[in-house]
N, C-alpha and C positions, 0 to 999 in steps of 0.2 A: 315815122321818118327820122333818119339819122340827123344829128345836128349839122347845120350847114357850115358851122364855123370850124369843123374838123374834117380831116380826110376820112372819107368813107371807103368801103371796100366792095368790090364786085361779089355778090352773094354766091357765085358759082366757083370762081377761081381764087378769090381773095385779093386780086390786084388792087392796090390803092388807087382811088379816084379823087382828084382834086375838085371840090365842089364848084369853084369858080370857072372850071373848064368843062364840066360834064355836059352842059347843054350843047357844046360845040364839038367835042371830041368823042362823046360816048352816047350810048343808047339808053334812054330813060323811059320808063313806063309807069302807069298807075296800076297797082295790083292789090286786090283786097282793099284795105284801108291805108296802104302805104305807097310811097313812091320809091322805085328802085332804079338804080343806074348800073349799067354793065360796061365792062371794058371793051366788049365786042358784040357784034350781031350773033355770033356763034353762042356766046354765053347767054344772051337774051333768049335765044331759041331753046337752049338747054333748060333754062329756068322754067319756061312755059310748057315745054313738050317732053323734056327728058324723063326717063323712067324713075320711079320713086319706090321706096319701101313704105308699105302701109302698116302702121303699128297700131294694133287694136288692144285697148285695155279698158276694163269696166270703170276704172278710176285713174285720173291723172291729176297730180298736184302741180299746177302751173303757177299758182300764186296763192298767198295766204288768204286773200280776200275772195277767192273763188273756191268754195269748200266742197270740191268734187273729189274728195279723197277721204279714206278712213285711216290709213296707216302706211305700212312699209311698201305695199304693192303700188299704191298711188304715188308715193314719194319717189320710188324707184322709176316709175314711168315718167314723172316730171324731169328727173335727172337724165333719162334717155333723151327727152326732147331737148334739154339744154345742151347736153354734150354733143348731140347730133348736129345742132346748129353751130357749135364751136368748130366741128370738123367739116362743116359745109356738106354734110351728108344729105342726100335728097330723100328725106323722110317726111311722111305726113302721118299724124297721129289721129286716132278716132276714139271717142268716149261718149258717155251720156252726159246730158246737161245737168242732171240732178239738181233741179231748181230749189229743192228744199234741203239740199246738202245731205250729209251723213247724220250727224246729230250735234246739237249744242248741249254741252254737259254742264250741269250744276250739281254740286255735292253738298248735302246737308251737313250739319255739325256732327251727325252720327255716322257720316260716311256713306250715306245712301245716294246713289246716282239718280238724278232727275234728268230727263231728256226732253229737248225741244227741237223743233225744226230749225235748221240753220239756213234760212232763206237768202237767196241772192237773185239779182235781176241781170240776166245776160245782156240785155239791151244797153246796160251802162258801160260794159267793158268789151263786148264782142260785136262783130259785124254779121248781120244776117245774110246768108248766101242766097242768091237769086232763084235757085231751083230746089224742088223737093221731090220726094219719091213716095211710093206706097208699098205697104205689105198687107197681106190679108191675115187678120187676127179675129177669131171667133165669127167668121163669116162677114166681117166688115173690112173695108179699105181703111187702113190707118195711115194718115199722112205724116211724113217725117221731114222736118226741116233741119238745117244745119247752121250753127253759129261758128264763125271763124275767129280763132285767137291766133296771133302770130308771135312767135318768140324769135327775136333776132339777136344774134351774138355780136360781140365787138369784132369778131373775125369777118363779119359780113354775112355769115350763114343764116338762113331763115328756115324755121320749121313751122308749118301751119298745123293747128290742132282743130279738128272739127268736133263740135259738141252736138250730138244728135238729140232732137227735141220733138215730142209729140204734142206739146201744148199749142196746137195749131187750130185755127178756125176751120170748121168742117169736120173735125173729129168729135165724136160723142164725148161727154164728160169723163167717162171711165177711161177712155183711151188717151185723153189729154193728160191724165195723171201718171201714165206709165213711166215717164222719165222724171218723176218728181223726186223720189227717194233713192239714195244709194244704198243698196243691200236692204231695201225695205220690203214689207209685205210678205205674202206666203209664196209657196212654190209656183203658183200660177202667175203671180205678179213678176217673180224673178224670170220665169220662162219668157214672158212677154218682153221683158227688158233685153234678154239675150237674143231674141228674134230681132229686135230693133237694132241692137249693136252689130250682130253678125251679118244677117241678111240685109237689113237696111243700110248698114255701113258699106257693103259692097256696091249696093245700088246707087248710093249717093256719090261714091267715087266715080262710077261710070257716068252718072248724069252730069257731073262737074268736069268730065273729060280728063281726069287724072290718069296718067299712064303708069301703071303699077307693075313692077317686076317681081316683088315678093310680098307676101302677106304674113306678118309676124303676130302671132297670138300670144299675148301676155297673160298666161293662165287660161283656163278653159271657158271663161264666160263668153268669149266671142267665137267659139268653135262652130256655131251654125253657119258661119261664113263659108265653110267647106261645102255645104249643101248648094249654096248659090254658085260656087265655083264649079262644082260637078255639073250643074245644069248648063253653065256657060261653056263648059268644055266637053260636051257630049258624053258625060258620065265617064270620062277617061281619068281614072284614079291616079295613074302615074303622072299625068300632066299636072293634076292638082297637087300631088305630093311634091313635085318639083317647084311649085309656087309657094309652098307653105313652110313656115318656121313655127315651132311650138316650144314655149318656155313654161315649165312647171315650177311653181314657187313654194310648194308646201308638201311635206310628207303626211300631213293630217288627212285621213280618209274623209272626215266630216267636211272638209273644204272642197271636195270634188263634187260639183253639181251633178245631180242625177234626177231625171224626170221619168215618170211612167210614160210608156208609149201611148196609152189611152189619153192621158192628159195632153201630150204633144199633138196627137191627131185632132183632138177637139179644139185646141187653141190655134194651132197653125193651120190655116185654111187653104194653103196652096198644096196641091197634090205632090207628094214625094213618095217614091216606092219604099214601102216599109221594109222589104227584104234587104234592100241596099243599105238603108239606115242601120238596120241591125247588124249588118256585116261589119260596119266600121265603129258602131257605138255600143257594142255588146248586145247579146240576145235578150237579156232580162230587162234592161232599162236604158233610156237615153243617157249614157254616161258622157258628159261633155269633155272630160279629160281623155277618155278613150277615143272619142271622135276626132278631137284635135290632133292627138299624137299619131293615130293610125293614118291620117291623111296629111302628114307632114314628113318631109324627107329629113329635115334637121330637127332634132329633139334634144333639149338640154335642161339640166338642172342648174342651180344657181350657186353651187359651191362644190368642191371635190367630195366633201362628206355627203352632201345631198345627192350627188350623182351615185355614190355607192348605194345609198338607201333606195334610190329610184330604180336602179338596175333590178332589184328584187321586186319592186312594185309594178314595173312594166316589163314583164318577161317577153322576150322576143323582139324588143326594141334595142337599138344601139343608141345610148344616151351619152351625150357629151357633157362637159361642165364648163360653164363660163361664170366665174364668180362675180357676184354683183359688185358695183362700185358706186360712188357718190360724186355729184358734180362739185368739183373742188372749190371753185370760186364761190358758189352759192353757200356752201356750208363752212367756209372759213370766216371767222369773225374779223371785224374791221382792224383790231390791233394786230392780228397775225397777217392779214393782207398787207398792211403797211410794212410789217417786218419782212415778209417775203419779198415785197417789191424792192426793198433796199438790198437784200443779200442774195436773192435768187430771181433776178429780173427775167420775165418771160414765163414764170411758173404758172400763171393763170391759163395761158394757152397750151402749155406743155407741163401738166402737173407732175410728170415723171421726174422733172427737175427738182422736186422736193426731196429727192434722195441726197441733195447737197446740204441738208439742214444742219449737219454736224458743224459746219463752219460758222454758224450764228453764235455770237457770244452768249454765255449762260445768263448774264444779267439782263440781256435784252429779251431772251425767251421768258424769263421770270416776270419781267416788267409787262410784256404783252399779255401774259397769262393773268396777272393781277388786274389789268384793265378789263379783260373779258369777265373775270370773276366779279369785279365791282359792278359791271353792267348787269350781270345776272342777278346779283343781290338787290340792286335797285329795282329790277323787274319783279322780283319776288315780293319786295316791300310794297310796291304799287298794287300787286295782285292780292296780297294776303295780310299786309301790315306786319309781317314777321321781320325782325331784324336778325340777319345772319352775321356770323362772325368771320371776318376776312381772314383771320389767322388759323381758323379751324380746318382740318381735313374735311373736305366736302365730297360726298358720294352722290352721284346722280343715277336715277333709274327711271326711264320714261319710254313707254311703248304701249301698244294696244293691250288692254287688260283682259287676259284670257288665261285659262287654267295652266296651260303648259309653259307660260312665261314665268310663273311662280314669283310674282312680285313681292310676296310677303316672306320669302325664304330666309332673308337675312334676320328676321325677327324671331327665328326659332328659339333662341335663348336670349331673353332680355337681360338676364343676369350677366351673360358673357359680354353683351354689348356695353353694359354699364362698366364692366371691368376694363374693357378696351378704352372706353371714354375717359376713365380715370388715369390712363397712361398717357393719352394724347387726345385732345378734344376732337370729337367726331360730330358731324351733322349730315343729315340726309335730305335729299329733295326728290320727290316722286311726281310723276304725272302719267296720265293715260286714260283713255276712254274704254268702256266695255260696250260691245254691241247691245242693242236694246233687248235681244233675246238671250244673251249670254249671262245666265244667272251665276255661273261660277266666276266669271270676270267681275261682276258686280260684288259678289261676296268677297273677292280679294281686296277690292277697294275699301270695303267696309272693315275688313280685318286690319288693313294698314292703319286706318283711322283709329281703330281700337288700340292698336299697339302704340300709336302716337300719343293717345291719351294716357296710357299706362306708363309710358316713359316720361311723360311730362317734360320737365326742364333737364332731365338727366342726359338725354341725347336728343338735341333739337331736331325735329323732323317736320317737314312741310309737304303738303300735297297740292300741286297746282292743278286747278280744274280747267276743262276745255282745252286739252292738249291740241296744238296745231303747229304749223310750220314755224311760226315765229317763236313759239315756246321751245320747240325742238332746237332751233338755232341757238337760243340763249343757253339752254341747259347743256348741250353738247360742247359748248365752247367755254363755259364758266365754272364747271365743277373740276375737282382735282382727279377724281376716279370715276370711271364709267363702269357701272355694275350691270352684268347680264347673267341671268340665272335660268335659262330655259331647260326644260326636261329633254335630254337627248332621246331620240334623234330628230326632234320636231322643229328645231331652228334650221330651216333650209339654208338660210344665209344670214340675214340680219344686216342692217346697214348703219344703225345708230352709232355703233362703236367706231365705224370708219369716219363718221362726221367728227366724233370726239378726237380721233387721232389727228385730223387736220388742224386741230387747235392745241396740240401738245397734251391733250388729256389722256391719261393712261388707262388702258382697259384691264379690267379684272373680271374674267368671264369664264363660264362653263365652256369646256372644249366641245363645241358643236358649231355647225354652220361655218361662216368665214373664219372664225377665230382659230379653228384647227390649222388653217394656213397662215394666219397672221401672228400667232403667239410663239415667241421665243422666250421661254421662261426667264424672268428676271432681266430681260433685255428690252423687249417691247411691251412688257406688262406681265400679268400673272394669270395662271390658269386655275380654275376651280374644278376639282374632282377628276374623275377618270375620263379618258377619251370616249367619245360617243360609241365607238365600235368595240369597246372592251366588253367581253361577255361576263358581266357580274350581275348579281341580283339587284333589283330596285332598292332594297333596304341597304345593301352595301354601298351602292352608288350614292344614295342620299347621305349616308354616314360620312363618306369621304368628302362630299361636297361641303357639308357643314364644318368638318374639321378644317378644310382649306380656307373657307370664308373667315372663320374666327382666328385660326392660327396665323394665317398670312397677314391679316389685319394687325394682329397683336405683335407678332415677332418680326415681320418684314416691312409692312407698309407704313404703319405709324412711326416706328423708329427712323426709317429713312426720310419720311416727310418732315419730321421735326428736327432731326439731328444730322442728317447727311444730305444737305440741300443740293450739292453739286451732283451727287449720285442720282438724286431724284430728277434733276434737270436733264441729265444724260439720257434717262429713260424717256423723258418728254421728247427729246430730240430724236430718239430712236422711233418713237411713236409717229413722228412726222416723216423721218427719213427712211424708215424701214417698213412702215405700214401705209401711211397716207399716200406716199409716192406711187404705190402699186394698186391699192384698193380705191380706184377712182374711175369714174364712169367713162372718161375718154378712152382709157385702156380697155374697158369692157366693150365699148362700142367698136373699137378697132378690131377686136376679136370677132364680134358679130359680123362685121363687114367681110373679113377675110375668110371666116369659117362657115358662115351661114348665107349671107346675102349675095356673095359672088359665085356661089355654086351654080 
C-alpha cells in the first residue's frame, strides 16, 4: 500500500489522488495484497478487465533477496517489469518460482567454485493466488500454483509477476521438485520446466481471468505456450502469430534449447499432432527458438549488431532490433540520484533528460563518483578484508563466467600490466558465477585467481564471490572503468556497461553488442579491437584486442585519469549524457509498445 501521508496516483492514468479524500471522491478496491484507489470507475474497470501484455521469462530479477535469476537475461526481465510499471503499461510477467535459486557461490583460495542451493521461501514475500491449474507430464496430472509479486512504481503503475510453482500437495515428490532449480538438472528436467512455464503459464492466466492481448516470449524457454495458443485458436497459426512477440537474446547455438521428439512425446502426455509440431519447430528436433520465432509475427534481436547476426541465423524471418536498456533509477547509485535530483529534476521518470548532464559542475560529478567509489570499497572490505586504494584507477569486470566473456583476457601479459601499474597505480575488481555444468567458466575463475596470486601486490586484484544484484549495483557505480571483453559476435547486447554509464563510469569494451551503438571513441569511452563484423582472422582479432587493451591503458587512460582530470570528467559526463540517457529501459519499452504490442 502506498504511504497515506503522501499523494498517491491512479495506477491507470497517473492522476494524483489525495489520501484524505479518496474514500469520498474516488474508487478504492482490495486487489492481491494491496489497496488501490482510482480517479474514476472507468480506470477501475480498466485495471481489472483491460487487456494486458503477458511477458514470459524463465528468470526474472525482481529483488536481490529473491534469487530467481542467473544473469543478464533475468536482470533485463526485472528491468522490463520496473520500467513497465513506470510507464503504467498493462503488463503481467510470468516465471518459475525456483525455490532453490540458481546457485550460491563460494570460491576456495585456489579459485575453485563451490556451489550450494540458494533457497528462499515464497511465503515470506509473495501472495499465494487462489486458483491452480494442471498439465499432464509422464502420464500424471501435475498441479501448478502461482505466487503473486507486485511491483508498484512511484508513478502509480503496477506490474504483477506470477511465480509458477509445482511444490503443491497432491503432486508426487518428483513433480514437486520441477520448479526447484533455475537451469538445473538434465534435458528432461528442463523440458518439464518449459512445459510448466509455457503451457502452464497460459492456463494460469486464463484461470485467473487475465485479459491478454499479446504474449511476449523472452527467449525460447517459454515457446511451448504457442502450442496452447494453437489449441485455443483452432490451430489457426496466423491468429497465433498475431498474438506473439519473440525476443532472442543470444547468438550462441548452445543456448538454443532443443529436445528430441521422442523425449517430448514421452514426457508431455497431452496429445498434440506431431506433424504440426515439426512444421513449426524443425523436422529433426523440438527447437524452442524455431518454435517461438515461427509462431510470432514480431521477432527481434537486442542490438543492431545482434540483428545483423540473427538475420543469417534465422533465414526467412524479418528480424527487428530493439537494443536493451536498464532501469535508470534502480541502477543509479544514491550519490548520483541526489546529484541528478538537483540538476535534472524529473530524470527518474524521464531518463532521457539525462542528456542534460553536461550542465552539472565537474567538481560535483567527481564528488558523487568518489562517494560511490568509497561505498564500493567499504563493500569489498566487508566481503574480502581487502583495502582498496581510493586514488588508484580501478577497473571492474563482472558478469556470468563463461568462455566467450573471456574474463581473463586482460591478464594475457602480466609484464605489461606491471609496466602500466608503474606509470599509474592500477587495481582490478572481478565478480561472476559459472553455471554448475560450465567447466570452461569455472576454469576462467580459477585462472583469474592464479593470475591474482602471481601478481601479488604488484597489481591489486580482488574477486568477489556470489555475484548478485546488490554486488552488481556496487560495482557498476564504484569503479572508474568498466571492462568488457566478449568474443564477437557472441555478445548479443550486454547491459552492465549501461548501468556503469548511469553512474559516470567509463566503458572500455570490445566492439560488440550494444557498445557498437554506444561508443564514440574518446568521447563516450574507448573501444577494444576491431568491429564485430570486420572479416579478419581470429588470431588477428585477438592481436588487435590485446594491443588496444594495453596501449590504451598505458597511453590514453592512465595519463588522462592521473593528469587530465577535467578531460576525464568530461567523458564521465558524456557517459551519462550520451549513453545513459538513451540506453535505458523506458526507451526500450516505449519501442516495444509502439513496434510490437500495438500491432
